[in-house]
GULOMAR-528478 format. One record per residue (C-alpha): residue number from 1; x, y, z. Coordinates in Angstrom, 2 decimals, always signed. Example, Ala and Ser with C-alpha at 12.3 -4.5 7.8 and 13.67 -1.06 7.14 Angstrom:
BEGIN
[1 [+12.30 -4.50 +7.80]]
[2 [+13.67 -1.06 +7.14]]
REM end
This chain:
BEGIN
[1 [-0.01 +0.04 -0.03]]
[2 [+2.85 +2.43 +0.81]]
[3 [+4.68 +1.71 -2.45]]
[4 [+1.58 +1.96 -4.69]]
[5 [+2.62 +5.43 -5.77]]
[6 [+5.84 +4.05 -7.25]]
[7 [+3.97 +1.78 -9.60]]
[8 [+1.45 +4.49 -10.47]]
[9 [+4.24 +6.88 -11.37]]
[10 [+5.98 +4.47 -13.68]]
[11 [+3.32 +4.49 -16.33]]
[12 [+3.05 +7.93 -17.94]]
[13 [-0.41 +9.43 -17.98]]
[14 [+0.49 +12.53 -19.91]]
[15 [+0.12 +11.95 -23.66]]
[16 [+3.23 +14.03 -24.32]]
[17 [+5.41 +11.47 -22.34]]
[18 [+6.57 +8.53 -24.30]]
[19 [+5.97 +5.12 -22.67]]
[20 [+8.70 +3.68 -24.93]]
[21 [+11.32 +5.76 -23.04]]
[22 [+10.05 +4.31 -19.74]]
[23 [+10.18 +0.79 -21.21]]
[24 [+13.71 +1.36 -22.45]]
[25 [+14.70 +2.63 -19.04]]
[26 [+13.38 -0.44 -17.33]]
[27 [+15.18 -2.74 -19.77]]
[28 [+18.49 -0.91 -19.56]]
[29 [+18.31 -0.62 -15.76]]
[30 [+17.46 -4.32 -15.27]]
[31 [+20.33 -5.27 -17.56]]
[32 [+22.75 -3.05 -15.78]]
[33 [+21.72 -4.24 -12.40]]
[34 [+22.06 -7.86 -13.36]]
[35 [+25.50 -7.34 -14.84]]
[36 [+26.76 -5.42 -11.77]]
[37 [+25.39 -8.13 -9.45]]
[38 [+27.24 -10.81 -11.50]]
[39 [+30.43 -8.81 -11.50]]
[40 [+30.41 -8.37 -7.72]]
[41 [+29.62 -12.04 -7.16]]
[42 [+32.65 -13.23 -9.13]]
[43 [+35.14 -10.48 -8.70]]
REM end
């Protein structure tokens, strides 16, 4: 319930804001986080 605003703010409501840029940010952020976690695990 407390973190509901986070999920609400991820999806853009304003038609001038591109949802594709949000999707690209999620993909790049997930990829980066995964790679950094693997790097710290092995090195």
